[in-house]
N, C-alpha and C positions, 0 to 999 in steps of 0.2 A: 410565297408561305414562305415560314420559316426553317429553315435547317434543323436539326434539335439530336438526331443522333446519325453516325457513319463508321459500320463496320470495313472491317474487308479481310480475308483469310487465303489460303489455299486450301481447298478440302483435298484429304487423302493422308496419308502417311510417307512423310520424309522419304525417297526408295522404294514407294510399295505398291501395289497396283492402281491402275491406273480408276479416275474414279467417271463413270458415266451417267451426260447430263438425264438417261431416259431414268436413272436408279432417283436422281433425285428427286424430281417432277414431282411423282408420287407424297414425299411429305408436304412438298409447296401447295402441293392441292390440296391435303385435310387441311394444313394451315391457314389457310380462305376459307373450306367451306365446310370445314367439320371443326369452325373455330365456335363453343360453346358460349362463349361471349353477345358471339354476330353472328349466330349462323343465318348462310342465307342458301339455297338450293344452288345442286355446280347444275349449269345449263347441259344436256343432251351433247350439245356440240362442242362444250369447252377441248381446246387444242393448244397444248403453252405453245408448240411448234410449229407455232402459225401469225399471223397480222389479224390481229381482232381486239373487239375492246366489245365487253358485255357492261348493259347497265342493268342491274339488281333490284331487289326490292330492298329497304332501308337504307336508302341511296348510297347504295353501294355500287363500285363500279372494278372490272380489272380488267385490264389492257394485257396486252401481250405481246411481246415484238421477235421474231428470232433471224438470222441471220446466217451464212455458212459461206466463210472465206475460204474456200483452197481445205489446208488441215484445220482452219480456225472456224471457231461456232461461238457464237454471240445467241443470247438468250437473255430475256428482260421480262420482267410479269412485273407489272404494277397495281397495287391496289389499294381502293381510294374507299373511305367508309367515315362517316359522321359520328357522334357521340352525346353522351344529351347534353353536354354543353354547348349543342352552335358549333363546335372546332370541326377542321376538316382535317383529317387524318390519311398522309400518302407514306405510303411506303411501296421502297425499287427491291425489287432481290433482284439482281444482273451477274451471269454466270459467262465469264469468256474462259476455251481452254486454248493450252497453247501445243498445238499439233506435233509442231519440234520434237517438245520435249515429252510425251506422250502419256503422261499421267498427272499433271496439274489442271485442274481446274479452281481460275478464282471467284471468289463469290465474295459481292459486294451488296451491303444491304444499307440503305440508305434513309431517313426518318423527316418529314418537312408537316408541319401542323399550321394552321392558318386560323382565320374564325369565320365560319363559313357563310353568314350573310353579309362581309365588307365588311363588317364594323371594327372602328379602332378602338380596339376594348383588350388590356392584358390577357393572355392565355392561359399564365397559371403558369401550374406545375406541369410540364409536357415531357417528362424526361421520362422516357420510355423506352424499352429493351425487345423487339422482335420478338414474341415466341421462335419464330422459324428457327434465330443465329438458335440458341442450344439447341435447337434441333436436329440441326446438320451437321454440328460439332460434335454430339454424343452419337450420330448414326454414321458417320463418314473419318472422321479426328478431323484435325486439323494446325495446321500452325502459322506460323510466320516469321519464319529463321529458327525458333523455339516452338514444340509443342502447346498447342493450345488447353486448356481443360475448363472444362464447366463447374470443381469438385476447388476446392481448396487442398491444395502444396502441402504437405507437412516436410519442416525442417529439421531433420535429427543435427547431432554434431558434427558426426561423421560428413554430413553435406552441408556445410555454411563453405566450405572451399568453391564449391557449386554455385551455392545462390550469389554469390559475390563476383563468380564469371557474371555469370547473366547478370547482375545488376549492375556491372561496370561495361558487360561489351556495349561496343558501338553498332552491333546489330540489333542490338534492342531497343524497336521503335514503339514498342507501345509501353505507359507507367506499368511497374510493378506495385501491388499492395502487401506490402507489413503486416500481420493480426500476432501481438502477442495474449499469452496468457497470464492473469493474475498470479503473482509470487506465493503469495499466501497461500494460496488452493489450488492451483491451474487451471482457473476455472476462466472461460472466455466469456466476455463482458459482453459479445457483440456474434451475429451469427454468422457464421463466417464463410457457411455454407449456402445463405443466402447472398450473400457480397459478392461469391465468385461467380454464383449462377448467374447475377443480376446483369456484373462484367464481363459475362462471355466473347470474347473476339476483343476485348477492349484494354484490354490491364489483363498481366501476371496476380495471380490471388494467391501467396503463401502464407503461412503459420508457424510460426515458434512452436515446434513441440513439447516443450520445458524449458524451464528458465535459466537451463544452463545456457541454451543452444545465443539467448543475447549477450551474454556472457563472452561464448567466443567472437559472436559478429561485433561485438564492444574495442576486442583486443583486436579487430582486425582497423575498423573505422573511426574507431572511439566513440564516447555515448552523445556525444550532441549532433553526432549521423544517424546514432540506435535508436531505437524504438524498447520497448520492458516496460513488464508490470501493468498489463492490462491497456498498453498504448498502442496507436495503429501511426503508421506514417507510408505516406505515398510518395517513389523515388519516378522523377519522369527520367524519361531515357539520357541517355550525354552526363551519370550519375558521376562525377570525381566524389574522392573525399576530401578535395582542397575548398570545393560548394560549401556557400553557405547553407546552415542548417535551413534556413528560410524558405532558402528552395523549394526545398524538397517537404513540404505541409507531415504536421506530426500532432496527433490529435490525442494528450494524454487521456489517464486514468477516466478522470473524473468530466472531463470533455465527453469519453465518448459515451461514459455514462446516459449522461447528456441527449447526446443522437438519438439513442438508441431506442431509450425509452420514444423518440417522439413519431409518428405515424410513418410507415415505411422504414424508420429504422438505419440504422448506416448503411444500407445495404442502396434504399435509394435518395442518403443524402450524396454518398460517392460516387451516382450513378446521376445526379444533377449536374454534379460537377465536373465529371469528365464527356460526357456527352455532346454537350453544345461545342468543347473543346475540339471532340473528336470527330464534330461535323468537314471541321477545315482539313482536315487531314488529305496532303498530298502524298500518293502514291503511285508508283513508276507502273506504268500498265496497266493503274486499275481501269475498267470500265464501267463505265455509269448509265443512266435510262439514256439521256440525250447522244451519249457517243454512239449508243443503239441503235438509236432514231436516225441520231445522222449517218450511218453508214446502212441503214437500210435506206433510207430514200438516195443514194449513194449509188449501191446494187439494181435500184430501181433503174434511177436513172440510166444507167450503163448499157442492159438492160432493151432501155425502153426505144421506140421506132421513132426517134423526129428530130429535133436538130440539134447535131452536135453545139455549137452556138449557144443554143439554149442550157444544155446540159451540163456547158461548163461557162455557164452566167450560176447557174444554181448549184457549182461546187464552188465560186469562188461567196456565193451569199454561204452556202453551210460551211465554209472555213472563217469567214470571217466571223460567222456566231459562235462558232469553237473559241473563235481567238479572244473573243471578250471574255466568254465568258473564265477562261483562264485568268485569262487580266483580273477579274472580278473577285474572282478564288484567292490570288496572294493579297492582293488587296485587306479579305475580308481574311485570312489568314493572319497577315500583317496585324492588324489591329486586336485579333484575340489575342496575341503573341504580346502586345504591349500592357493590355487587359491584364496578362498574366501576371508580369511585371507590377504591375500599379498593383495585386491584390497580395502577390510577394513580400512589397512593399507594406501593403499594411498588412500583414501577417506579424513582420518583424515589430511596428510598431505596436500592437494591440501585447503582441509577447512581453518585449520590453515594459509596458504599460501592468501587467499582470502581477511581474515579477516587483515592478515599483509597491506595489499594492501588497503584498504578500509579505513584504521587508516592512509595510508602513504599520500593517494591522501586527505582526508580532513586536516591531516597539510599542504601541500602545497598548496588548496585554500585557508587554511588561512591564512597563508603568505602571498599569492596576498593579499588578500584584508583587510587582519590590515591594520588599521591609526594608523601614528605615534602617536594620542590621546590616544590608547586605555592604554596604559600601565599609564597614567600619568590620566588616568580617574576612576582609580581603586584603586588608591595608599592609597586615604584614609579611605577603608574598614578597618574596624575590624573585620568587623562580618558578619553571615547570615544577622543580623536584617539588620548591614548599608548598606548591596544590596539592601534588599527588601526597605526598606526606600527612597534611590534613585532611584531603578526601577520606583517604583511607582510614583515620582517626574519627574523625566525624559519621561515617558510614559504615562502622565496621561490622554492622547489622548484615548489609545487604552489599555488601561490595567488595573486593579481593584483588588487587595490583599487586599482581606477580614484579620479581624482585631484579626480573630482564624484562619488564618491558620498557625502561626508559632510553630512550638514544642521545647520545652525547650533546648530537645539533639541537636537541630540542631547550638544553639550557638557555635557548641567544633568543626563544620565542618570547614577544613581548609583556602580551596582554595572561600572567599567569591567571587572575580571576574569570579571563574566561574557560580554563580549566579548573579550576574548584566548579563553575555553576555546570559545566559540562555533567561532573562527576557526579552534581544533583543531580542534575535529568537522570543516570543513567541508575542511580539508586533510590532515588523513587519516582517516577513517571515510565521510565518505560520500564522497571523492574514490576509495578504497579501491570502496568499493561501483559505484560509476558505472563504473571500468573492467574491475572483474569479478573484479576479487584477492581480495575475498571476498562472502560472501552473509548480506543484512543483510536479514529478513524486513520488519521494520518500523520507518521511519528516524522516526518521529517520538519512537519511544521510545529509536534510542541517542539523539540531539537532546539527549532529554529527559537523557537519563541522565548523558554527557559537561559539560552544561552548563545545565539548568533548560532553555533553553528547547522551545520546539514549532516541530514543521518541517511546514509546509504546499506541498505539489509542485506548486499551479496557482493562476493566476490568472482571471479572464472577461478572453475576448479582448475583447468587449464594454468591459470597462473601462480594458484596456492600450489600446485605441487612439483614448477619450477621455484618457485623463492620461495620452499619452504622455511629459511630463519625468517623472514618478518609475519607467515602466516602460520604459523604451526607451535604448539604449547605444549608441554605431558606436565599434568599436571596428576597427583597421586597415581603415577605409574602411567597411565591412561592420556593418548595425545588425541589433542585437543584443535577441530579448526577457528581461526582468527575471521568468521565468511561475513560481521557487524561490523561498519565505521561509523564512528563522525568527524567530521573536522571544519576546518575552514581557513580561507587560502589560496592560492592558484601560485605557481608558478615554484622557484628553486630556492625564493629568500626565505629562512630557518624563523627569520623575524617575524614572520609572518603570517608563516603556514605552520600546520599541526596538523597530525590526524591521530584517532586515538581508536584502538580495534578490540575485539574483547566479542566474550563469546555467554549465553546463559546458562549455568550449569544447572540443568533442573531437583537436579541431586539434593546439590547442598542450596539450592535456594535461592542465587546470590548472580552478583555480575562480575564477570573475570575479564579484568585488562590485561592483556598479554602485551599490546604494544602502542608506544607513546611514541612519535617522530615524529620527521618530517611529511615521508613520502612511504608507504607500502611501495617494496618492489614490483613491477611489471613487466611485460615485454612490451611496453613504449617505451619505458625508462632505459631499459636495455641498452 
């Protein structure tokens, strides 16, 4: 049968009172025998603390194994059932206690699926998280170096430091999912609570409580490793800010909306991507069904009245089988890791292809909309200063350029005609979109199409407060923040880099440009 899911965690609270197996069993009992979708009658002689096999109606089997070895106890329950697609599902729930520390119970849950009639056909979507996992976490609490929850954890600006510690911690051995809301209205595109519940015990799920949180995260790890404006990002364990951004998958807003609209939504999509990888996880000290079975046979062999040589041969055979299983698990893990590397490279190629398509489409659109007079209108521009002066004259009814906006180094920028096109976009498409006269769902694409510049809607409050000279202008006695900017180029060469920062004045119904320079100051450039 194919392994499709695995989760392992410690039950209880770190440093809290011990969790007793006898308190856990009623919840497992209800999960098996009170399941509304596969309800079967509980056998009157059912006892989890014994070695039993119960064959029940609806092709259901329940096996139990229990071994006590000094202060340590091992309890394993195997639950098998079929579905309407003739698939056989096997779920192993295994507990082992560590009597040395007195308050730890490790729970491990694994799922295997196979075709019931032995046919060689695809299994289909078998990504499934057993309901017993959130049940145990909610009733007893759980942790794996850090607390595990079944709900999404909110991150506020004051919590960003804590988030960064979790993100970069070498003790984090499971993925972290960061969910962000749309900047425009603060709404989440995906069902974050459904994602957290689906990935319970297998990933940490957090959500940014506001756009300001994503700006603060950007200030620490940069935009390439960040998620914002409705995007989601999955950070694998071992994260470093020097990693390739393609190593930690990002789903931008449009893609998130598409996935959420599919059956099962983003929660099932993430579960499908993580569940199979989780099945290869090697946890030190973890106990699986086969381990308890082996311990049970060994315990029976040690107490049996028989030839000592026979017991020795039995132990050797069991040990050999255990070692073969370990080698098989290692090879399976290596194979999945190689597949992960291939998937990362594929994602990188797809991202590059998407970027090429975006620029190609923008160029085609420009060629369609470009008027014969465009080139003539920019022939007399000597530098950015000329472009600003001309833009201020042409678009005087829609655009204001503050006298102190121009930074000296910007005069070296080699394409003043691009600046004039950017001013045209601000005075026309952007302004009309802000006034509600036209519908512009993606201002970034619109700006690239007209001018070749990108558009960014926000700046970090922390950054703006620290470098006020580049982000605050006083107009009519009132301070205004330059939260939005457009620009082109990267690096430090003023000949090929420029940023134009601005805000929209609702009273004047005009775009106010307050900064035209190479880069606005940030914590990264300081």
